[in-house]
C-alpha positions in Angstrom: -2.4 -8.5 9.9 -6.0 -10.2 10.3 -7.2 -13.0 8.7 -7.5 -11.8 4.7 -10.8 -13.3 2.2 -9.0 -13.8 -1.2 -12.1 -13.7 -3.5 -11.4 -13.6 -7.2 -13.3 -10.9 -8.9 -13.0 -9.1 -12.6 -10.5 -5.9 -12.5 -12.5 -3.9 -14.1 -15.2 -4.3 -11.4 -12.8 -3.7 -8.2 -13.6 0.0 -6.8 -10.1 1.9 -5.9 -10.1 3.8 -2.5 -9.7 7.1 -3.2 -8.5 8.3 0.5 -5.8 6.1 -0.1 -3.0 7.6 -2.4 -0.3 5.1 -1.3 -0.1 1.4 -1.5 2.6 -0.9 -0.6 2.9 -4.2 -2.4 3.6 -6.5 0.4 4.9 -9.8 -0.3 3.3 -12.9 0.9 5.4 -15.8 1.3 4.4 -19.6 2.6 6.7 -19.6 5.7 9.1 -17.3 7.3 12.0 -18.7 5.8 12.4 -16.2 2.7 14.2 -18.9 0.6 13.2 -21.2 -1.8 14.7 -22.4 -5.3 13.6 -19.9 -8.0 10.9 -20.9 -10.2 10.5 -19.9 -13.8 8.6 -16.8 -13.1 12.0 -15.7 -11.3 10.3 -15.6 -7.6 11.1 -17.9 -4.8 8.6 -21.0 -4.7 7.9 -19.7 -1.4 6.7 -16.4 -3.0 3.1 -16.5 -3.3 1.7 -13.0 -4.1 1.8 -9.4 -3.4 -0.8 -7.7 -1.6 -1.6 -4.1 -2.1 -1.8 -2.7 1.2 -2.7 1.0 1.8 -0.1 3.0 3.8 0.4 6.6 4.9 4.7 5.9 4.6 6.1 5.7 1.0 6.7 2.4 -0.2 10.3 2.7 0.5 9.3 2.7 4.5 8.5 -0.5 4.8 11.2 -2.3 2.0 13.8 -0.9 4.3 12.3 -2.7 7.1 12.0 -5.9 5.1 8.4 -6.2 5.8 6.3 -9.5 5.0 3.7 -11.3 5.7 3.3 -15.6 5.9 0.8 -17.4 5.9 2.2 -20.1 8.2 0.2 -21.1 11.1 3.0 -21.9 13.8 6.6 -20.2 13.9 
C-alpha cells in the first residue's frame, strides 16, 4: 500500500464513492505479528483499526487470503 494520510473528519462530511460498491474492511496491525493480549474492546493490542478499501472482489475473497496491513517500517 502507498503511504496513507489519516485525517479526522466528520462522518456527515465524507463523500461516498458511488463507483465502488464493494469495500473490504482491511484490518491494520502495528506489527506483522498478528497476536497480542486481548484488550477490553475484544481486539488484540496489536490491532489498530479497519481501513475500508475499495475492491472488485467480495470481502470473503480477501478474508480467505488473510489480507491485512501493517504499520511496521522494517520487516
